[in-house]
N, C-alpha and C positions, 0 to 999 in steps of 0.2 A: 223677304222679311218685312219690307215696308207695308205691303198690302195686308199681310197677316196681322201686323201690329195695329194698323188702323181698324181692321174688322173686329179684332178682339176688344179694343178699347171702345168701339161703338156699341158692341154688345154689352159690355160692362156698364156703360153709361145708361143704357136702356133698362138694365136690371137694378141699378143702384137706387136706393131709396133716399139718398141724401139730397135734401132740397138745394137747389142752385139759386144764387142771388136773384137772377131774373125771373125764376119761377115763383119766387116769393113776392113778386110785384115791386121789387126795389127800383127806385128811380136811378138815373145816372149819378146823381149826387150821392145817393146811399151806397151805390156800388163803389164809388170813389172812396168813401169813408171805410167801407168794408175792406177794400183791398189795401188801403194804407195801414189800417190796424193789424191786418193779418200778415203784413210783410215780415214782421219780426216777432210775431206772437202766435202761439198755437191756437187753433180754432176754439177749443174748449175754454181756454183762458180769455180769448179775445172777444167772443160773442157777447158776454155780459157787458163789457165796456162799449161795444158797438151799440147795443140796445140803449144803454144809458146816454151815450153821446147823441144818438139820433133823437131821443126823447127831449134832450136839452136843446139841441140845435137841429130842428127838423128840416131845414132847408138852407140854401146858400145865403139868403138874406139874413136869417137869424144868426148864422155863424159869422158873417161879415160884420154885423153890428155889435157883436159881443166883444168884450175886452180880451186881450191875450191872457190875462190872469184867469178869467173865467174858463177859457179853453184849456189852459194848463191844469186847472183844477180838475176838470173832467177827465183829463188824460193821466192823472196821477196814478202810478202803479204800472203803467204800460212801458215806461222807459223810452229811450230814443226820442227825447222830447223835441228834437228838430223836426220830427214828423208833425207834431202838433203846431209848431210855429209856422211850418210851411203850409199846413191846411188853412190856418188863419189868414196868412198873407195871400194865398191863392183865392180864397173866398172873397176877400176884399177886392182883389183885382177883377174877378168875374163880376162882382156886384157893381163896381165903379165903371168898368170898361165894356162889359158884355151884357149889361141889363139883366143880370142874374140868370142868364142863359148858359147852361153848361155846354162846353164845346162838344161837337158830335163826331169829330174825326181824330184819328191817331196823330196826324200832322199838327192839328191845333192843340191837342192835349199835351204833346211832348214839349211844347213851349212854356207850359205852366210850371211854376216853382214847386219843387218836390215831387213832380211826376216824371219818372224815368221811363225807359223803354218798356219794362215789364208792366208797370201800372197803366201806361197809355194803351198798350196792347190789350190788357185785361178789360179796361173800361170800354174801349171802342168795340171789342169783340162781344163782351157780355151785355153791354147796354144797347149797342146799335147793330150788332151782327156783322161788323166789318171783318174782312178777311185778314186777320193779324195773328201772329204766332206769340203765344204766351210762354215765357221761359222762367220758371221759378225753381226753388230747390227740389220740389217733388219731381218736376219734369226732368231736371238734370239727372236725378238719381235713376229714374226709369230708363232714360235713353242711354246713360253711360253703362248700366248693367246689361241692357238688352243688346247693345251693339259692341260691348267690350271696349268702349271709348276711354282712352287713357289720358286725354287732355284734362288737366286739373280744372275743376269747375270754378275755382276762384282766381283763375288766371285771366289775363287780358285777351287771350286767344279763345277762351271758352264760348262767348256768345256767337262768334262767327262759326265755330265748329258745330255747335248744337243747332243753330238756326238752319244750317245746311241739311241736317237730318229732318227738322220740322218741315222744311220746304218740300221735301220729297214725300213725306207722309201726308201733308195737307192737300196734295194735288187732287186726291180722289175722295176727300171726306169733308163734311161740314166743319168749318174752323171752330165755331162756337162749341160744338159738341166735343170735338177732338181736344181743344184746349182744356175744357173742364174735366173730361175723362182722364187725361194725362195727370192733371193735378190730383184728382180724387184717387186715382190708382196708386200714385206715390204715397198718398196720405193713408190709404186703407190696406193696400196689399203689399206694394214694394216699399215698405217702410224702412227708415234708417236703421232701426234696431229691430231684431227679430222679424225679418220680412217673412211673409206667408208663402214661401216658394212652393210648398206642396200643393197649395190650391191655386197657384198662379197659372193662368191659361197661357202666359207668354213663355213658360219655361221650355217649350218645345224648340224655341230658337234663341233663347237668352244665353248669350256668350258667357256671362259671369256665372250663371247657374250650371251650364254644361261643363264648364272648366273648373267648377267647385271653387270659384274665386269671388263669391258674393261680397265677402267682407272687405275686399280690396277696391270696391267701387261704391260711389264715385271717388275718384282720386282728387286730393287737394294739396295745395302748397301749404306746408306747415306754417302756422302763424308765428309771429315773433313772440317772445316771452312777454307776459304781462308786465306792464310798468307799474311799480308800486308807488303810491303817493300817500302822504301822511298829513293829517290835519288835526288841529285842536279847535274845538267849537264850544263857545260858552254862550248860554242864554241868560239874559238879564231879566229877572222876574220881580214884579211889584204887585203884590196881592194877586189879582186875577188877570193881569195883562203881562205880555211877554214881548221882548224886543226881537224883531225879525228884519233882516236886510235882504233885498233882492240881489241876486248874483248876476251882475251885468256883463262880466267878462265873457269873451267868446271862447268858452272852455266848457268843461262838463257842467251840466245843470244850469245853463244860461237861462235867465228869467225866472228861475225858481228861488225860493226863499230859504235863508239859513240864519244862523245866529252870528255872533262876532267870531269869525273863523279865520285862522291863520294856518298856512301850509308850512309844516316843519316836522321833521322826524324827531328832533329833540325838542324839549319843552321851550317854546318861544317866549321867554320871560320879557316883560315890559312891552309887548307888542299888542296887547289888548286895550280896549277902550278904558276899562277900569282894572286896577290891579287884582290879580288872582294868582293863587299858588298852584303848583303842580299837583299837590296832594288833593286839591279840590276836584280834579278830573277823575273820570272812571279809571280803574286800574288796568282794565283790558281794552284793547282796540275793538271797536265795532267795524265790521268789514262788509263791503259791497263790491261785487265783481261786475265791471262793465266790459264792453267788447275787447278793449285793448289795455284796460287799466284795472288795478286792484286798489280800491280805496280803503284806507284805514283812518278811522276817526275816534278821538277820545272826546267825550262830552262832559260838560259841567253846567250846573245851575248856580247862578249868583244872585241872591236877593239884593235889591237896591231900594233906596228911599224914594219917596214920591218926588222930591225936588230934583232927583237925577233924571226924571223923565224929560225935563226941559233940555238937559245937556244932550240927550240922545235924540230928542225930537219926538213929541207925543204921537206924531203921525206914523212913527215906526213901531208903535206898540199895538198888539192885537189881543183881543180877549181870548182866553184859553178855550172858551166855549165855541169860538169861531174858527179854531185852527183847522178843522176839517174842510174849511172852504179855501184855505191857502195852499197854493201849489208848492210843493217842496219835494226834494229827493226822498226816495223810499227810506233810506237809512236814517234820515232826520225825522221823517214822519213817524217811523217805528219808535224812535227814542221818545218823541214828544207825546205819543199816545198815553204814556203813563201819567202825564200831567193833566189830561183832559177830564 
């Protein structure tokens, strides 16, 4: 089974027309950005962000010298903002301690902030041809179906179990090719929904296919129920400027901008900077789903006088025409678009 799998994937790789990051002439730095963006984002959605990010920050030095706000602005819409914060922190570390030289080995990469086992293996394999095993969601899916593996892929045991399969497969094949072909096969053929089993060359030995159990693989531990959180958010407006506050708490949306926001399911009377009534807020909740939370927000716009700007601090007001440059959560950005 292992030899057949390796041969089939190698053949698929050779016939696949999808460009690979190293074939496009990407530098190790660009492969790093590529892999981080595509960790939690589909390729079709992520590639425009990748192109925009690389255009704005073409190298380690540029990224390191930029402010966090500039980085978060370019990241807006991708979500999982800790990825952007880690990119910025790591770029600064490399610039200040490694003379802007990107690490060349898995062991060096794994020590960097925001780079875990998968990303370190992907960069070292794709950028430097190091013999490392890449294990992402696509790889989990292909291997679990092919071998009929019942270990839940989001369990603590999963990496050890699936790395054992990869170790046996990698023995006789080029790691760089095998890594990419496994990822591409999961993305193009052995997809999560509507897999193309009829044209899959692996179905001769695929346990899930032969037992008619495709829908049961890969297996996962059921996630806990989403936590519901409720917020009231008011924006103070004076002519063409609006009050925004950076969210500094180590919570959702850290380092992004919001209005005067209070967390409460019931209307939080007297907890805003300026008095405001419940009837001034939207009737319906705006909703955004995060990984483990469901966020509900009611918004309001409160006009204020020019002399109130001093009370709030003029440095906290931003021109409406410049809001597209301010990093903010998607749900807030969507609401404010109507004001621009």
